Steps between C-alpha positions, in 0.01 A plus 500: 500500500710182542340351183593821315864471604516128399358586152736784459807268582378246260459745216844634549661142488296415180607823346860435585495157352330618175741781469798249434342399170635708216156509297269577791703763688352817362146370451486327836626808676221723378229239516591388859503855626145564364370171642655598832327822515159359413534242764602738760200735429250209501637343820507848668133547412389156650695543806365846573138396436422825327251507206441778264170691542214357302266809493467882568172486673430788736393401855167639599228470772159406367157571633152362386211714358185392671137588549394654827312784676651844477394778732491849348617780733512873472809634677508837669672714774309557799513671841376361821230701656344429849132415500436787757743775613416727800709778644403526857448880596408603848144634509557707823779731637712360787797339619590147380550295804548149396526263192400140523637358193846398348599661171426240219257309709188342363177661655143422497208740456398650836838428665618773739813664343565828702370727759464873528477685832120514582526714824400834328196328347406341826489852662278625204274193549449604866439865414235413225336244738459789747360730240261245387378446865456859554311584170283185558391643841438834347292336235299299760434810706390713200260219417339508834468881474340459160240269627405736792494803260256301270272444797515874609436607141177305500401660828596841328765555774792551255544670175534312163844661455621351829374153383672539169819610653508183732434274189805637317706479820432129497599465145819696576582246777431209278757646250756535778454135607539384133829716477621338818416160366696560177807631688482201728470252202793692331739458795398139524602444140829679572555268790439217252755642273770505768514127446633434137405164360571338170230568247594192279698177501855530382871567562591818684802697368752732680351748741543868417440640848654356829326513844523834664431714204195719453297397218243707319217438252679718247789266469554388140745211550284329762608259764575184299375313186308164491497289185280191431734251344283180525361497251701745296458635129722553213438766246639451140451624149461312173483640140163596376537246207481220768185640674235328290625160585495592863162660500350205308583275799405747760160562344428135496588465874821315451753514776833595364813363676767749574861425608749734668874445434809664645719730300698220333180316402630180648322484838128493524393719793124443511201394296178696483203586291413802283281726703397786270584703184522880494223690327728702255822470288791720571540689165867596575614134531209309313463263805222413743555432864392173661487400861556144632439366847744276688455319822864571604495237776883482510550862485694484176352819362577830665327843438654697221712200387565462124401161354472327167145404436368207279132489406360182384254593206467179333627122470570349165381146479704241294764755418811414320774552769878485495781662698561870444874440475436295178373803311758689297440842354596574147477816290154399357346285778547271786604130420616186664740214398299179450677160530473280178512118479844524350629685813513831322302807571266715291399854566120547564349850534260527805233752614514555865149558665573535857779423748505408872799440734733285277249377237341633184180436311540487123247489212675211310311190622682274243813521716334303793706186581817620339815583664652858483847624588511645858875582533769512237289689245754775451732252319245357260383584143249328273575130453777492759570159667443472873546266780281522815671528832191472714126503423267698728242310690151525349283764665188356651183678625469881481783710382 
């Protein structure tokens, strides 16, 4: 700025001196003023360091098109179903005395869960044991009489009718003994049912009946529910058009990987395998049900939970892969902006074969190795000049 002030002062002095000459007064005045303005504008630009823009290139983010493996998944909505579900109902009538579990507890098969009052059945057991002893004694005595009558009949001391009557009396007592044995076994079973044990391994739910209540075999709700959650299954449906691809793998014994995601499809809950395919198509929806099995070691899947399912049906080898965000959608087809050597872009139509996560496989193998616009495509047209802000790192390995 000091140089500028000095130049201005010198110009003013020169102008004042020249103005005294009669021939140069008018000309010098106009010429000096123009030169002064040009000098001022030039020095101002040098001092400020500003340069006029050279180009109107659009800043974009680029990504490479490359060859890689691309998994093909079928997406569906599924519901988590326990492997086994058991509603425990009392098999005898009686008062519920105790429960030996905490609600929500993991239980094992055969573990004692609850106990019903067994005193009435103990009394019946004593009664039936007495009846059995009595009828057994009567049977033994009748058997002795039968042998004696048989000897007397041979000696012609008793009539045949008396002998036959004794035979049928023995059979009657044998029937009484069997009845007593049946009653005795029945009450022993009832005593066994007084101790309620877990029929399966699983997680026990909230109990429906508290200790002290009288439970009956006619109860519908039961005492509690046990669900097997390790392993656990997921039931989902796919369109019937996709069924041939799945059945081809199933028939040849291929294990199809299945993944379960949360509602947002961002978090993988668990990975499993396809277990089975239903034997019919639902005509109302045109879909078929499939069931997949999951180990659920981390308890991330819960009964009746809705999940997003991805079924791996195939893997494309040497697929042409690029980020899904690079694909633009026009009126006729999808396309991408490809970077040219002169830093301009060209529109290239593409055919999307499959997508997975943030990547897509396309049919145009000629685009391998080229750079496409990932961000900033909304400001581009055919032949537009671009400048790269940052190039994505090349993708390595499987996509």
